[in-house]
RONU-556905 format. One record per residue (C-alpha): residue in one letter; x negated, y, z; chain. Coordinates in Angstrom, 2 decimals, always signed. Example, Ala and Ser with C-alpha at 12.3 -4.5 7.8 and 13.67 -1.06 7.14 Angstrom:
<rs>
{r a; {-12.30; -4.50; +7.80}; A}
{r s; {-13.67; -1.06; +7.14}; A}
</rs>
This chain:
<rs>
{r x; {+0.00; +0.00; +0.00}; A}
{r x; {-2.85; +2.36; +0.90}; A}
{r x; {-4.65; +1.55; -2.37}; A}
{r x; {-1.49; +2.25; -4.35}; A}
{r x; {-1.01; +5.65; -2.69}; A}
{r x; {-4.65; +6.52; -3.32}; A}
{r x; {-4.32; +5.56; -6.99}; A}
{r x; {-1.17; +7.67; -7.37}; A}
{r x; {-2.95; +10.62; -5.73}; A}
{r x; {-5.89; +10.28; -8.12}; A}
{r x; {-3.59; +10.13; -11.16}; A}
{r x; {-1.74; +13.24; -10.05}; A}
{r x; {-5.04; +15.05; -9.52}; A}
{r x; {-6.22; +13.94; -12.97}; A}
{r x; {-3.04; +15.20; -14.63}; A}
{r x; {-3.14; +18.52; -12.78}; A}
{r x; {-6.71; +19.27; -13.89}; A}
{r x; {-6.09; +18.28; -17.50}; A}
{r x; {-2.86; +20.27; -17.63}; A}
{r x; {-4.92; +23.46; -17.66}; A}
{r x; {-7.16; +22.02; -20.38}; A}
{r x; {-4.04; +21.38; -22.43}; A}
{r x; {-2.83; +24.96; -21.88}; A}
{r x; {-6.18; +26.40; -22.93}; A}
{r x; {-6.22; +24.26; -26.06}; A}
{r x; {-2.72; +25.49; -26.97}; A}
{r x; {-3.93; +29.11; -26.76}; A}
{r x; {-7.09; +28.43; -28.78}; A}
{r x; {-5.23; +26.50; -31.50}; A}
{r x; {-2.64; +29.26; -31.87}; A}
{r x; {-5.50; +31.77; -32.01}; A}
{r x; {-7.08; +29.83; -34.88}; A}
{r x; {-3.92; +30.53; -36.87}; A}
{r x; {-3.17; +34.11; -35.82}; A}
{r x; {-6.53; +35.77; -35.19}; A}
{r x; {-7.69; +36.27; -38.83}; A}
{r x; {-4.29; +37.63; -39.98}; A}
{r x; {-3.99; +39.94; -36.96}; A}
{r x; {-7.47; +41.36; -37.50}; A}
{r x; {-6.72; +41.97; -41.19}; A}
{r x; {-3.39; +43.58; -40.31}; A}
{r x; {-5.25; +45.91; -37.95}; A}
{r x; {-7.20; +47.25; -40.93}; A}
{r x; {-10.43; +45.29; -40.51}; A}
{r x; {-12.26; +44.42; -43.71}; A}
{r x; {-12.61; +40.77; -44.71}; A}
{r x; {-16.38; +40.64; -44.12}; A}
{r x; {-16.12; +42.18; -40.65}; A}
{r x; {-13.23; +39.91; -39.77}; A}
{r x; {-15.25; +36.80; -40.49}; A}
{r x; {-18.28; +38.18; -38.63}; A}
{r x; {-16.04; +38.78; -35.62}; A}
{r x; {-15.36; +35.05; -35.41}; A}
{r x; {-19.10; +34.43; -34.92}; A}
{r x; {-19.28; +36.57; -31.78}; A}
{r x; {-17.65; +34.12; -29.38}; A}
{r x; {-19.95; +31.11; -30.07}; A}
{r x; {-23.00; +33.36; -29.67}; A}
{r x; {-21.68; +34.76; -26.39}; A}
{r x; {-20.95; +31.23; -25.24}; A}
{r x; {-24.50; +30.09; -25.95}; A}
{r x; {-25.87; +32.96; -23.87}; A}
{r x; {-23.50; +33.35; -20.92}; A}
{r x; {-21.78; +30.01; -20.32}; A}
{r x; {-24.97; +28.46; -18.88}; A}
{r x; {-25.22; +31.38; -16.45}; A}
{r x; {-21.62; +30.95; -15.37}; A}
{r x; {-22.21; +27.24; -14.93}; A}
{r x; {-25.31; +27.86; -12.85}; A}
{r x; {-23.45; +30.31; -10.63}; A}
{r x; {-20.64; +27.80; -10.09}; A}
{r x; {-23.18; +25.15; -9.09}; A}
{r x; {-24.51; +27.30; -6.26}; A}
{r x; {-21.17; +28.77; -5.14}; A}
{r x; {-19.77; +27.77; -1.76}; A}
{r x; {-16.29; +28.79; -0.70}; A}
{r x; {-13.01; +27.62; +0.74}; A}
{r x; {-11.62; +26.99; -2.76}; A}
{r x; {-14.58; +24.95; -3.93}; A}
{r x; {-17.26; +25.61; -6.53}; A}
{r x; {-15.39; +25.64; -9.83}; A}
{r x; {-11.90; +26.95; -9.14}; A}
{r x; {-12.82; +30.58; -8.29}; A}
{r x; {-14.63; +30.90; -11.62}; A}
{r x; {-11.81; +29.11; -13.44}; A}
{r x; {-9.27; +31.52; -11.96}; A}
{r x; {-11.31; +34.61; -12.86}; A}
{r x; {-11.82; +33.38; -16.43}; A}
{r x; {-8.12; +32.50; -16.65}; A}
{r x; {-7.27; +36.09; -15.75}; A}
{r x; {-9.37; +37.13; -18.73}; A}
{r x; {-7.37; +34.76; -20.94}; A}
{r x; {-4.06; +36.13; -19.63}; A}
{r x; {-5.22; +39.72; -20.14}; A}
{r x; {-6.31; +39.02; -23.71}; A}
{r x; {-3.04; +37.24; -24.51}; A}
{r x; {-1.18; +40.38; -23.49}; A}
{r x; {-3.42; +42.79; -25.40}; A}
{r x; {-3.57; +40.96; -28.75}; A}
{r x; {+0.10; +41.35; -29.80}; A}
{r x; {+0.39; +44.85; -28.29}; A}
{r x; {-2.82; +46.28; -29.76}; A}
{r x; {-0.97; +48.71; -32.00}; A}
{r x; {+1.03; +50.21; -29.13}; A}
{r x; {-2.10; +50.52; -27.00}; A}
{r x; {-3.86; +52.19; -29.92}; A}
{r x; {-1.19; +54.87; -30.22}; A}
{r x; {-1.59; +55.60; -26.52}; A}
{r x; {-5.39; +55.74; -26.66}; A}
{r x; {-5.98; +57.54; -29.95}; A}
{r x; {-2.99; +58.67; -32.04}; A}
{r x; {-5.31; +60.32; -34.59}; A}
{r x; {-7.29; +57.20; -35.56}; A}
{r x; {-4.95; +54.24; -35.06}; A}
{r x; {-6.47; +51.76; -37.53}; A}
{r x; {-10.07; +52.07; -36.37}; A}
{r x; {-9.15; +51.91; -32.69}; A}
{r x; {-6.61; +49.13; -33.25}; A}
{r x; {-9.22; +46.97; -34.96}; A}
{r x; {-11.61; +47.52; -32.04}; A}
{r x; {-8.98; +46.74; -29.40}; A}
{r x; {-7.88; +43.66; -31.31}; A}
{r x; {-11.45; +42.42; -31.71}; A}
{r x; {-12.26; +42.95; -28.01}; A}
{r x; {-9.12; +41.07; -26.94}; A}
{r x; {-9.90; +38.18; -29.30}; A}
{r x; {-13.45; +37.89; -27.93}; A}
{r x; {-12.10; +38.01; -24.37}; A}
{r x; {-9.61; +35.19; -24.93}; A}
{r x; {-11.94; +32.93; -26.93}; A}
{r x; {-14.94; +33.35; -24.63}; A}
{r x; {-13.00; +32.98; -21.37}; A}
{r x; {-11.13; +29.95; -22.72}; A}
{r x; {-14.33; +28.21; -23.86}; A}
{r x; {-16.10; +28.90; -20.56}; A}
{r x; {-13.05; +27.74; -18.64}; A}
{r x; {-12.90; +24.48; -20.60}; A}
{r x; {-16.55; +23.85; -19.79}; A}
{r x; {-15.97; +24.41; -16.07}; A}
{r x; {-12.95; +22.11; -16.16}; A}
{r x; {-15.22; +19.38; -17.50}; A}
{r x; {-17.53; +20.00; -14.56}; A}
{r x; {-14.55; +19.90; -12.19}; A}
{r x; {-13.57; +16.52; -13.62}; A}
{r x; {-17.10; +15.32; -12.93}; A}
{r x; {-16.83; +16.52; -9.34}; A}
{r x; {-13.44; +14.95; -8.71}; A}
{r x; {-14.10; +11.62; -10.44}; A}
{r x; {-17.77; +10.73; -9.89}; A}
{r x; {-17.54; +6.96; -10.44}; A}
{r x; {-18.31; +5.58; -13.89}; A}
{r x; {-14.91; +3.91; -14.28}; A}
{r x; {-13.08; +6.99; -12.97}; A}
{r x; {-15.19; +9.23; -15.18}; A}
{r x; {-14.32; +7.40; -18.39}; A}
{r x; {-10.63; +7.35; -17.53}; A}
{r x; {-10.72; +11.06; -16.67}; A}
{r x; {-12.27; +12.01; -19.99}; A}
{r x; {-9.96; +9.76; -21.97}; A}
{r x; {-7.02; +11.61; -20.43}; A}
{r x; {-8.78; +14.92; -21.07}; A}
{r x; {-9.23; +14.04; -24.74}; A}
{r x; {-5.57; +13.08; -25.06}; A}
{r x; {-4.33; +16.26; -23.34}; A}
{r x; {-6.51; +18.56; -25.42}; A}
{r x; {-5.35; +16.82; -28.59}; A}
{r x; {-1.72; +17.28; -27.57}; A}
{r x; {-2.47; +20.91; -26.75}; A}
{r x; {-3.96; +21.41; -30.20}; A}
{r x; {-0.87; +19.94; -31.85}; A}
{r x; {+1.43; +22.19; -29.83}; A}
{r x; {-0.75; +25.23; -30.47}; A}
{r x; {-0.57; +24.72; -34.24}; A}
{r x; {+3.14; +23.94; -34.14}; A}
{r x; {+4.29; +27.11; -32.33}; A}
{r x; {+3.24; +29.56; -35.09}; A}
{r x; {+4.74; +27.26; -37.74}; A}
{r x; {+8.26; +28.00; -36.48}; A}
{r x; {+9.97; +31.17; -37.69}; A}
{r x; {+10.88; +32.92; -34.43}; A}
{r x; {+11.48; +36.32; -36.03}; A}
{r x; {+15.23; +35.78; -36.27}; A}
{r x; {+15.60; +35.16; -32.56}; A}
{r x; {+16.99; +38.22; -30.68}; A}
{r x; {+14.33; +37.99; -27.98}; A}
{r x; {+11.59; +37.97; -30.63}; A}
{r x; {+12.95; +41.20; -32.13}; A}
{r x; {+13.09; +42.71; -28.63}; A}
{r x; {+9.47; +41.76; -27.87}; A}
{r x; {+8.15; +43.12; -31.18}; A}
{r x; {+8.19; +40.30; -33.73}; A}
{r x; {+6.89; +36.81; -34.40}; A}
{r x; {+3.37; +37.27; -33.04}; A}
{r x; {+4.50; +39.04; -29.88}; A}
{r x; {+7.03; +36.28; -29.14}; A}
{r x; {+4.51; +33.48; -29.71}; A}
{r x; {+1.92; +35.16; -27.49}; A}
{r x; {+4.56; +35.65; -24.79}; A}
{r x; {+5.29; +31.92; -24.95}; A}
{r x; {+1.55; +31.22; -24.75}; A}
{r x; {+1.24; +33.47; -21.71}; A}
{r x; {+4.10; +31.76; -19.86}; A}
{r x; {+2.84; +28.30; -20.79}; A}
{r x; {-0.74; +29.04; -19.79}; A}
{r x; {+0.29; +30.67; -16.50}; A}
{r x; {+2.36; +27.60; -15.64}; A}
{r x; {-0.63; +25.36; -16.38}; A}
{r x; {-2.88; +27.62; -14.30}; A}
{r x; {-0.62; +27.22; -11.26}; A}
{r x; {-1.34; +23.49; -11.34}; A}
{r x; {-4.94; +24.13; -10.24}; A}
{r x; {-3.73; +25.55; -6.92}; A}
{r x; {-2.52; +22.06; -5.98}; A}
{r x; {-5.94; +20.48; -6.41}; A}
{r x; {-7.86; +19.79; -3.25}; A}
{r x; {-11.47; +20.82; -2.83}; A}
{r x; {-13.97; +18.99; -5.05}; A}
{r x; {-15.64; +15.90; -3.70}; A}
{r x; {-19.01; +16.52; -2.12}; A}
{r x; {-18.67; +20.28; -1.63}; A}
{r x; {-17.84; +20.09; +2.04}; A}
{r x; {-20.78; +17.84; +2.71}; A}
{r x; {-23.11; +20.21; +0.92}; A}
{r x; {-21.77; +23.16; +2.88}; A}
{r x; {-22.50; +21.46; +6.18}; A}
{r x; {-26.12; +21.18; +5.17}; A}
{r x; {-26.48; +24.71; +3.82}; A}
{r x; {-24.64; +26.54; +6.59}; A}
{r x; {-25.00; +25.73; +10.29}; A}
{r x; {-21.47; +25.34; +11.75}; A}
{r x; {-21.75; +28.02; +14.47}; A}
{r x; {-22.94; +30.56; +11.92}; A}
{r x; {-20.06; +30.12; +9.46}; A}
{r x; {-18.21; +33.33; +8.72}; A}
{r x; {-16.08; +34.92; +6.06}; A}
{r x; {-19.22; +36.10; +4.28}; A}
{r x; {-20.60; +32.56; +4.18}; A}
{r x; {-17.51; +31.47; +2.29}; A}
{r x; {-18.00; +34.15; -0.32}; A}
{r x; {-21.75; +34.01; -0.74}; A}
{r x; {-24.01; +31.07; -1.61}; A}
{r x; {-26.77; +32.67; +0.53}; A}
{r x; {-24.89; +33.54; +3.77}; A}
{r x; {-27.90; +34.82; +5.69}; A}
{r x; {-28.71; +37.55; +3.14}; A}
{r x; {-27.03; +40.97; +2.96}; A}
{r x; {-24.33; +41.12; +0.32}; A}
{r x; {-26.20; +43.27; -2.30}; A}
{r x; {-29.33; +41.20; -1.93}; A}
{r x; {-27.24; +38.02; -2.20}; A}
{r x; {-25.75; +39.13; -5.50}; A}
{r x; {-29.16; +40.19; -6.82}; A}
{r x; {-30.65; +36.82; -5.92}; A}
{r x; {-27.82; +34.97; -7.65}; A}
{r x; {-28.30; +37.01; -10.84}; A}
{r x; {-32.07; +36.53; -10.75}; A}
{r x; {-31.61; +32.81; -10.25}; A}
{r x; {-29.24; +32.58; -13.22}; A}
{r x; {-31.64; +34.56; -15.43}; A}
{r x; {-34.61; +32.45; -14.33}; A}
{r x; {-32.78; +29.21; -15.04}; A}
{r x; {-31.66; +30.50; -18.45}; A}
{r x; {-35.27; +31.31; -19.42}; A}
{r x; {-36.37; +27.93; -18.13}; A}
{r x; {-33.61; +26.36; -20.19}; A}
{r x; {-34.77; +28.07; -23.39}; A}
{r x; {-38.32; +26.88; -22.80}; A}
{r x; {-36.97; +23.38; -22.11}; A}
{r x; {-34.97; +23.43; -25.35}; A}
{r x; {-37.95; +24.53; -27.45}; A}
{r x; {-40.28; +21.96; -25.90}; A}
{r x; {-37.95; +19.07; -26.59}; A}
{r x; {-36.41; +20.13; -29.91}; A}
{r x; {-39.77; +20.24; -31.70}; A}
{r x; {-40.15; +16.54; -30.96}; A}
{r x; {-36.68; +15.42; -32.02}; A}
{r x; {-36.85; +12.04; -33.79}; A}
{r x; {-36.31; +12.02; -37.54}; A}
{r x; {-33.14; +9.91; -37.30}; A}
{r x; {-31.51; +12.54; -35.08}; A}
{r x; {-32.57; +15.39; -37.37}; A}
{r x; {-30.98; +13.61; -40.33}; A}
{r x; {-27.75; +13.16; -38.40}; A}
{r x; {-27.87; +16.77; -37.19}; A}
{r x; {-28.26; +18.23; -40.70}; A}
{r x; {-25.44; +16.06; -42.04}; A}
{r x; {-23.22; +17.15; -39.15}; A}
{r x; {-23.99; +20.85; -39.62}; A}
{r x; {-22.98; +20.70; -43.29}; A}
{r x; {-19.89; +18.60; -42.55}; A}
{r x; {-18.69; +20.87; -39.75}; A}
{r x; {-19.37; +24.00; -41.84}; A}
{r x; {-17.12; +22.61; -44.58}; A}
{r x; {-14.38; +21.67; -42.15}; A}
{r x; {-14.57; +24.89; -40.13}; A}
{r x; {-14.49; +26.95; -43.34}; A}
{r x; {-11.11; +25.35; -43.96}; A}
{r x; {-9.73; +25.56; -40.42}; A}
{r x; {-10.82; +29.09; -39.50}; A}
{r x; {-9.66; +30.80; -42.69}; A}
{r x; {-6.84; +28.54; -43.84}; A}
{r x; {-4.09; +30.92; -42.68}; A}
{r x; {-5.54; +33.82; -44.65}; A}
{r x; {-6.06; +31.56; -47.66}; A}
{r x; {-2.44; +30.44; -47.66}; A}
{r x; {-1.00; +33.90; -47.00}; A}
{r x; {-3.00; +35.77; -49.63}; A}
{r x; {-4.00; +33.07; -52.09}; A}
{r x; {-0.90; +30.89; -52.49}; A}
{r x; {+1.90; +33.15; -51.27}; A}
{r x; {+0.44; +36.34; -52.81}; A}
{r x; {+1.00; +38.25; -49.59}; A}
{r x; {-0.75; +41.36; -48.28}; A}
{r x; {-1.70; +41.34; -44.58}; A}
{r x; {-1.97; +45.11; -44.31}; A}
{r x; {+1.38; +45.84; -45.97}; A}
{r x; {+4.36; +47.34; -44.16}; A}
{r x; {+5.96; +44.75; -41.84}; A}
{r x; {+9.30; +45.08; -43.65}; A}
{r x; {+7.88; +44.87; -47.17}; A}
{r x; {+8.21; +41.82; -49.39}; A}
{r x; {+4.41; +41.39; -49.59}; A}
{r x; {+4.12; +41.20; -45.83}; A}
{r x; {+6.98; +38.70; -45.58}; A}
{r x; {+5.25; +36.48; -48.14}; A}
{r x; {+2.04; +36.67; -46.15}; A}
{r x; {+3.77; +35.76; -42.87}; A}
{r x; {+5.46; +32.83; -44.56}; A}
{r x; {+2.08; +31.63; -45.80}; A}
{r x; {+0.65; +31.86; -42.27}; A}
{r x; {+3.52; +29.72; -40.93}; A}
{r x; {+2.93; +27.11; -43.62}; A}
{r x; {-0.79; +27.10; -42.82}; A}
{r x; {+0.04; +26.52; -39.17}; A}
{r x; {+2.20; +23.55; -40.13}; A}
{r x; {-0.62; +22.11; -42.25}; A}
{r x; {-3.10; +22.44; -39.37}; A}
{r x; {-0.59; +20.77; -37.06}; A}
{r x; {-0.40; +17.84; -39.48}; A}
{r x; {-4.21; +17.76; -39.59}; A}
{r x; {-4.39; +17.52; -35.80}; A}
{r x; {-1.69; +14.82; -35.73}; A}
{r x; {-3.55; +12.76; -38.36}; A}
{r x; {-6.74; +13.12; -36.33}; A}
{r x; {-5.05; +11.84; -33.17}; A}
{r x; {-3.59; +8.89; -35.08}; A}
{r x; {-6.93; +8.01; -36.68}; A}
{r x; {-8.71; +8.16; -33.32}; A}
{r x; {-6.63; +5.21; -32.13}; A}
{r x; {-7.80; +3.14; -35.12}; A}
{r x; {-11.38; +4.36; -35.49}; A}
{r x; {-12.96; +1.55; -33.47}; A}
{r x; {-11.29; -1.08; -35.66}; A}
{r x; {-12.31; +0.66; -38.87}; A}
{r x; {-15.93; +0.91; -37.77}; A}
{r x; {-15.98; -2.75; -36.75}; A}
{r x; {-14.38; -3.82; -40.05}; A}
{r x; {-16.09; -1.53; -42.59}; A}
{r x; {-19.21; -0.33; -40.80}; A}
{r x; {-20.25; +3.14; -39.66}; A}
{r x; {-21.80; +4.07; -43.02}; A}
{r x; {-18.66; +3.44; -45.03}; A}
{r x; {-16.44; +5.26; -42.53}; A}
{r x; {-18.72; +8.31; -42.23}; A}
{r x; {-19.36; +8.72; -45.97}; A}
{r x; {-15.68; +8.14; -46.78}; A}
{r x; {-14.74; +10.92; -44.34}; A}
{r x; {-17.12; +13.39; -45.98}; A}
{r x; {-16.09; +12.28; -49.49}; A}
{r x; {-12.43; +12.79; -48.59}; A}
{r x; {-13.27; +16.29; -47.36}; A}
{r x; {-15.02; +17.02; -50.67}; A}
{r x; {-11.96; +15.82; -52.59}; A}
{r x; {-9.57; +17.83; -50.43}; A}
{r x; {-11.54; +21.10; -50.65}; A}
{r x; {-11.95; +20.68; -54.41}; A}
{r x; {-8.18; +20.28; -54.86}; A}
{r x; {-7.45; +23.22; -52.55}; A}
{r x; {-9.88; +25.40; -54.53}; A}
{r x; {-8.03; +24.95; -57.82}; A}
{r x; {-4.46; +24.02; -56.93}; A}
{r x; {-1.56; +26.50; -56.81}; A}
{r x; {+0.87; +23.98; -55.30}; A}
{r x; {+1.72; +24.69; -51.67}; A}
{r x; {+2.75; +21.08; -51.14}; A}
{r x; {-0.48; +19.69; -52.59}; A}
{r x; {-2.66; +22.05; -50.52}; A}
{r x; {-0.70; +21.17; -47.37}; A}
{r x; {-1.19; +17.45; -47.98}; A}
{r x; {-4.90; +17.95; -48.63}; A}
{r x; {-5.26; +19.94; -45.40}; A}
{r x; {-3.47; +17.18; -43.49}; A}
{r x; {-5.72; +14.40; -44.79}; A}
{r x; {-8.80; +16.28; -43.57}; A}
{r x; {-7.63; +15.14; -40.14}; A}
{r x; {-9.39; +11.88; -40.96}; A}
{r x; {-12.66; +13.77; -41.46}; A}
{r x; {-12.08; +15.66; -38.22}; A}
{r x; {-11.71; +12.37; -36.35}; A}
{r x; {-14.82; +10.92; -38.00}; A}
{r x; {-16.94; +13.91; -36.99}; A}
{r x; {-15.67; +13.71; -33.41}; A}
{r x; {-16.45; +10.01; -33.01}; A}
{r x; {-19.10; +8.61; -35.39}; A}
{r x; {-22.11; +10.83; -34.50}; A}
{r x; {-21.90; +9.74; -30.86}; A}
{r x; {-21.58; +6.11; -31.86}; A}
{r x; {-24.70; +6.42; -34.03}; A}
{r x; {-26.57; +8.16; -31.23}; A}
{r x; {-25.76; +5.24; -28.92}; A}
{r x; {-27.15; +2.91; -31.58}; A}
{r x; {-30.40; +4.90; -31.71}; A}
{r x; {-30.80; +4.84; -27.93}; A}
{r x; {-30.03; +1.13; -27.73}; A}
{r x; {-33.31; +0.43; -29.58}; A}
{r x; {-35.48; +3.47; -29.02}; A}
{r x; {-38.77; +1.85; -29.95}; A}
{r x; {-37.49; +1.12; -33.46}; A}
{r x; {-35.38; +4.18; -34.27}; A}
{r x; {-37.64; +6.78; -32.66}; A}
{r x; {-40.97; +5.39; -33.86}; A}
{r x; {-41.19; +7.87; -36.74}; A}
{r x; {-41.20; +10.85; -34.41}; A}
{r x; {-44.28; +13.01; -34.16}; A}
{r x; {-46.42; +11.64; -31.32}; A}
{r x; {-47.66; +13.72; -28.44}; A}
{r x; {-51.18; +13.53; -27.04}; A}
{r x; {-50.14; +11.69; -23.91}; A}
{r x; {-48.43; +9.01; -25.97}; A}
{r x; {-51.76; +7.96; -27.43}; A}
{r x; {-53.37; +7.66; -24.02}; A}
{r x; {-50.51; +6.08; -22.12}; A}
{r x; {-48.83; +3.99; -24.78}; A}
{r x; {-49.15; +0.90; -22.62}; A}
{r x; {-47.35; +2.47; -19.70}; A}
{r x; {-44.95; +0.12; -18.02}; A}
{r x; {-42.14; +2.66; -18.47}; A}
{r x; {-41.99; +1.72; -22.13}; A}
{r x; {-41.00; -1.81; -21.24}; A}
{r x; {-38.16; -0.86; -18.94}; A}
{r x; {-34.79; -2.19; -20.00}; A}
{r x; {-32.80; +0.22; -22.15}; A}
{r x; {-29.52; +1.38; -20.62}; A}
{r x; {-26.29; +0.36; -22.23}; A}
{r x; {-24.72; +2.33; -25.05}; A}
{r x; {-21.97; +3.67; -22.85}; A}
{r x; {-22.53; +7.06; -21.25}; A}
{r x; {-23.48; +7.37; -17.59}; A}
{r x; {-20.99; +8.66; -15.09}; A}
{r x; {-22.82; +11.97; -14.85}; A}
{r x; {-25.58; +13.71; -16.68}; A}
{r x; {-27.75; +16.32; -15.02}; A}
{r x; {-27.54; +19.61; -16.84}; A}
{r x; {-29.80; +22.59; -16.48}; A}
{r x; {-27.65; +24.78; -14.30}; A}
{r x; {-24.45; +22.73; -14.58}; A}
{r x; {-23.63; +19.08; -14.00}; A}
{r x; {-21.48; +17.72; -16.79}; A}
{r x; {-20.48; +14.18; -17.71}; A}
{r x; {-21.42; +12.76; -21.07}; A}
{r x; {-18.30; +12.22; -23.17}; A}
{r x; {-17.38; +8.74; -24.22}; A}
{r x; {-18.40; +8.19; -27.84}; A}
{r x; {-15.35; +6.18; -28.76}; A}
{r x; {-12.87; +8.95; -28.10}; A}
{r x; {-12.48; +12.51; -29.27}; A}
{r x; {-15.13; +14.24; -27.23}; A}
{r x; {-14.53; +17.76; -26.01}; A}
{r x; {-17.19; +20.05; -27.35}; A}
{r x; {-19.77; +21.04; -24.79}; A}
{r x; {-22.14; +23.96; -25.10}; A}
{r x; {-25.57; +23.12; -26.40}; A}
{r x; {-27.14; +25.00; -23.52}; A}
{r x; {-24.91; +23.43; -20.89}; A}
{r x; {-24.96; +19.74; -21.71}; A}
{r x; {-28.71; +19.46; -21.51}; A}
{r x; {-30.72; +16.43; -20.55}; A}
{r x; {-32.33; +15.60; -17.27}; A}
{r x; {-35.10; +18.00; -16.26}; A}
{r x; {-37.44; +15.09; -15.66}; A}
{r x; {-36.74; +13.78; -19.14}; A}
{r x; {-37.36; +17.24; -20.59}; A}
{r x; {-40.81; +17.23; -19.09}; A}
{r x; {-41.55; +13.70; -20.21}; A}
{r x; {-44.07; +13.33; -23.01}; A}
{r x; {-42.79; +10.00; -24.28}; A}
{r x; {-40.22; +9.89; -27.04}; A}
{r x; {-38.93; +6.57; -25.75}; A}
{r x; {-37.79; +8.27; -22.56}; A}
{r x; {-35.55; +10.80; -24.31}; A}
{r x; {-32.27; +11.47; -22.51}; A}
{r x; {-29.07; +10.68; -24.36}; A}
{r x; {-27.38; +13.73; -22.89}; A}
{r x; {-29.84; +16.12; -24.48}; A}
{r x; {-29.56; +14.40; -27.85}; A}
{r x; {-25.78; +14.62; -27.60}; A}
{r x; {-26.17; +18.33; -26.86}; A}
{r x; {-28.24; +18.68; -30.04}; A}
{r x; {-25.35; +17.22; -32.00}; A}
{r x; {-22.94; +19.59; -30.24}; A}
{r x; {-25.13; +22.43; -31.52}; A}
{r x; {-24.01; +21.46; -35.01}; A}
{r x; {-20.44; +22.34; -34.02}; A}
{r x; {-21.46; +25.76; -32.70}; A}
{r x; {-23.62; +26.58; -35.74}; A}
{r x; {-20.79; +25.52; -38.03}; A}
{r x; {-18.72; +28.41; -36.70}; A}
{r x; {-21.51; +31.00; -36.75}; A}
{r x; {-22.99; +30.44; -40.22}; A}
{r x; {-19.76; +30.53; -42.32}; A}
{r x; {-18.40; +33.43; -40.29}; A}
{r x; {-21.47; +35.52; -41.02}; A}
{r x; {-21.37; +35.16; -44.82}; A}
{r x; {-17.95; +34.02; -46.10}; A}
{r x; {-16.26; +37.39; -45.62}; A}
{r x; {-18.83; +39.13; -47.80}; A}
{r x; {-18.46; +36.41; -50.46}; A}
{r x; {-14.67; +36.85; -50.45}; A}
{r x; {-15.01; +40.62; -50.84}; A}
{r x; {-17.57; +40.16; -53.62}; A}
{r x; {-15.37; +37.76; -55.59}; A}
{r x; {-12.15; +39.55; -54.59}; A}
{r x; {-10.44; +36.19; -54.02}; A}
{r x; {-9.68; +34.21; -50.87}; A}
{r x; {-10.16; +31.04; -52.89}; A}
{r x; {-13.84; +31.61; -52.21}; A}
{r x; {-13.17; +30.16; -48.72}; A}
{r x; {-12.22; +26.78; -50.18}; A}
{r x; {-14.91; +26.98; -52.89}; A}
{r x; {-17.59; +27.48; -50.22}; A}
{r x; {-16.08; +24.65; -48.18}; A}
{r x; {-16.34; +22.48; -51.28}; A}
{r x; {-20.04; +23.38; -51.66}; A}
{r x; {-20.68; +22.60; -48.00}; A}
{r x; {-18.89; +19.28; -48.45}; A}
{r x; {-21.11; +18.39; -51.38}; A}
{r x; {-24.21; +19.15; -49.31}; A}
{r x; {-22.76; +17.11; -46.44}; A}
{r x; {-22.20; +14.14; -48.75}; A}
{r x; {-25.80; +14.30; -50.00}; A}
{r x; {-27.22; +14.48; -46.48}; A}
{r x; {-24.80; +11.82; -45.17}; A}
{r x; {-26.44; +9.32; -47.52}; A}
{r x; {-29.73; +9.97; -45.70}; A}
{r x; {-28.34; +9.28; -42.23}; A}
{r x; {-29.60; +6.11; -40.54}; A}
{r x; {-26.61; +3.86; -39.84}; A}
{r x; {-28.48; +0.61; -39.11}; A}
{r x; {-31.94; -0.90; -38.94}; A}
{r x; {-31.84; -1.51; -42.71}; A}
{r x; {-31.58; +2.25; -43.37}; A}
{r x; {-34.92; +2.89; -41.67}; A}
{r x; {-36.66; +1.80; -44.88}; A}
{r x; {-35.07; +4.68; -46.80}; A}
</rs>
């Protein structure tokens, strides 16, 4: 009876934590649909709009590790993670309110220059929502690691997390696909976008309330007893990780510690990345090209549908026929992205069987080839139905990119002496090649329960499910492994983080150049044409990826 109650308590705790992850994913998915059109409607040029989308990943690479490090050292009555999660959630809520009301705020701030100020307000709100949501998702992963430290619990927790984020993505793409403009409350709030963002605000706030029911993370109380002597506990000790220091000095020391760990992290990344094995570099390059092709479709698909297929104008008067056509195209794009997400969820349930039946090479190359076919058709087709179907089938590619790279990385680590032998040797390898550490048994392919990060402890996602994307600078390897001079002792967590860097770069690189290409060609079809070129590169590099021992001869 006691075991049953404990299990029910753990399940409730798991659902409560992942409820907020689901709410964040809903907001981010809806933002993927609405952010480009809203920025264009605010008067921002196409090239600046696409560059704006590169700001959040760059900010995440810089500041999320610092936030993670601060949460590691925080001690308080609400635990380590939740205070930071709540503060970041306030940023999300604030941004969700500003985005649909940017025009009204602009008229209050600067009636003389509404378009310029509106574009700036809109861009700042978008950065606020995207950055806070990404940082919050990362801290939620750390909270899951704190609450479910056992290996079995950890895998179950991240399976549920993957399912909840997938459901959140489906809901986030579905909400903008519905025409809410005819509803009386939508007209009262200010239109389709204002109504959807109001729904997002209410939904996210409800999900945020679930975190208040979570008890303090496991292990925090024990750590506090060591750091703070019981008779000396005070209100200040609950608010400051260094309770014996004055408050200004405490804050200064925390900031200095975060900056020091960030510099140490950059040095750690450089030292290890220059010795990345060739098999991982091949996989990384193929992933970068594949993700660039897919993200070029996902990030700019709403603008492509609204302007390219429906011949709409985002900056037209809201009551004009051109603007109505554009809004209709955005809704259809949202429906197509919803179908893409649904196909990805369905394929994830069958991916293990397909890999076992056909092999990783066939599955990976077929996913990239299908993406090439889909982007080629979308580049030349004028049929809304055909483009929608092609966008939906790219869900298979999305699933492949979320699963196969981690499976291949497990294969490489299962036989390190064979797959990593082509890496550039270090001096110590030549002198200590007979070290007994090289003959230690290799750990199993499955991820460990936890993986020590530089500044933040995060679990390694299970390769067989859709893994939530972790920051390259957060999901680092063990510090001891970073200092190791033997390739055979590489940490899987750091190599997984290298692959996650492909996802971040795939957002930055297209966003920096595609807008200028669209303005140069004066056609939004350039989005799909560039995606097609990236897909072709991905297909060429995918043939060079090592999928088995036989491919090492290539």
